[in-house]
C-alpha positions in Angstrom: -8.2 -11.9 -26.8 -7.4 -13.7 -23.6 -6.1 -11.7 -20.9 -4.6 -14.3 -18.8 -3.2 -12.3 -15.5 -3.6 -8.3 -15.0 -2.2 -6.2 -11.9 -2.8 -2.4 -11.7 0.0 -0.9 -9.5 1.0 2.4 -7.3 4.3 2.3 -7.2 7.0 4.7 -4.9 3.7 6.1 -2.7 5.3 8.6 -0.7 3.8 9.6 2.8 4.5 11.6 5.6 3.6 9.7 8.8 4.4 9.1 12.6 4.8 5.0 12.9 7.6 3.4 15.3 9.0 2.0 18.0 10.8 4.9 19.6 9.1 8.1 20.7 10.8 9.7 18.9 9.3 9.0 15.8 6.1 9.2 17.0 7.2 13.0 17.3 9.2 14.1 14.6 7.7 11.5 12.0 9.2 10.7 8.9 8.7 9.8 5.2 7.6 6.5 4.5 7.6 4.9 0.8 4.6 2.6 -0.2 4.6 0.2 -3.1 1.5 -2.3 -3.8 0.3 -4.5 -6.4 -3.1 -5.6 -6.7 -4.3 -8.8 -8.7 -7.1 -7.5 -10.5 -9.9 -8.9 -13.7 -9.0 -5.6 -15.9 -10.6 -7.7 -18.9 -13.8 -5.8 -19.0 -12.1 -2.1 -18.6 -9.5 -2.8 -21.2 -13.1 -3.3 -23.7 -15.8 -0.6 -22.4 -12.8 2.3 -20.8 -15.1 2.5 -18.2 -13.6 3.5 -14.4 -16.5 1.8 -12.8 -14.8 -1.9 -14.5 -11.3 -1.7 -13.0 -10.0 -0.1 -9.5 -10.0 3.2 -9.5 -6.7 3.7 -8.4 -6.7 7.2 -7.0 -9.5 5.6 -4.7 -6.9 2.9 -3.4 -4.4 6.1 -3.1 -7.2 7.3 -0.6 -7.0 4.3 1.4 -3.5 4.5 1.8 -3.3 7.7 3.1 -5.6 7.0 5.8 -4.4 4.1 7.1 -1.2 5.8 6.9 -2.4 8.9 8.9 -3.1 6.2 11.7 -0.1 6.1 13.9 1.3 2.6 14.5 4.6 1.2 16.6 5.2 -1.4 13.5 4.9 -1.7 10.1 3.8 -4.7 9.7 0.6 -3.6 11.0 0.0 -0.5 9.0 0.2 -2.8 5.6 -1.7 -5.4 8.0 -4.5 -2.8 8.0 -3.9 -1.5 4.5 -4.2 -4.7 2.5 -7.6 -5.1 5.4 -9.5 -2.1 4.2 -8.6 -2.5 0.3 -10.0 -6.0 0.5 -13.1 -4.8 2.1 -13.3 -1.3 -0.4 -12.2 -3.3 -3.8 -14.3 -6.6 -3.4 -13.0 -7.3 -7.1 -8.8 -7.6 -5.3 -8.1 -11.5 -5.8 -4.5 -10.6 -4.1 -2.1 -8.2 -3.3 2.1 -7.3 -2.7 2.0 -4.3 -0.5 5.9 -2.8 0.6 5.9 -0.4 3.1 9.2 1.0 3.3 10.5 3.7 6.3 13.2 6.3 4.7 16.6 7.0 7.0 15.2 4.6 10.2 16.4 5.8 13.3 18.8 2.9 14.1 22.5 3.8 13.9 23.1 2.2 10.8 24.1 4.1 7.1 20.9 2.8 5.2 18.4 4.3 3.2 15.4 2.2 3.9 13.9 -0.7 6.1 10.6 -2.0 5.6 8.4 -5.1 5.0 6.1 -6.4 2.1 3.0 -8.9 2.8 1.7 -10.9 0.0 -2.4 -11.3 0.8 -5.0 -13.1 -0.8 -8.7 -13.8 -0.1 
């Protein structure tokens, strides 16, 4: 069997963090939702059943959690940090797509989330 393309994904990862331009966002924090799709060749893992032949998504989560714990003004900056760190920690990632959304952003609008998406490759 030939695998033409493969991805590992984490959907709707929730984190409480302190990102934002407004001072109150840095004091009270907010809930954030991260969606991540990693283009990775998982063909070897599909036959060996060994986690060492793929990207361990528990370790991916740790990268997300650590980067989310560093306060930033812009979601763009947080996404960029997460993407950069994932490329360093996991050399087998060919490309990734990451979306980061802030729930109930304090902007005076009736809105569920606001956020950004990055599509990055090596």
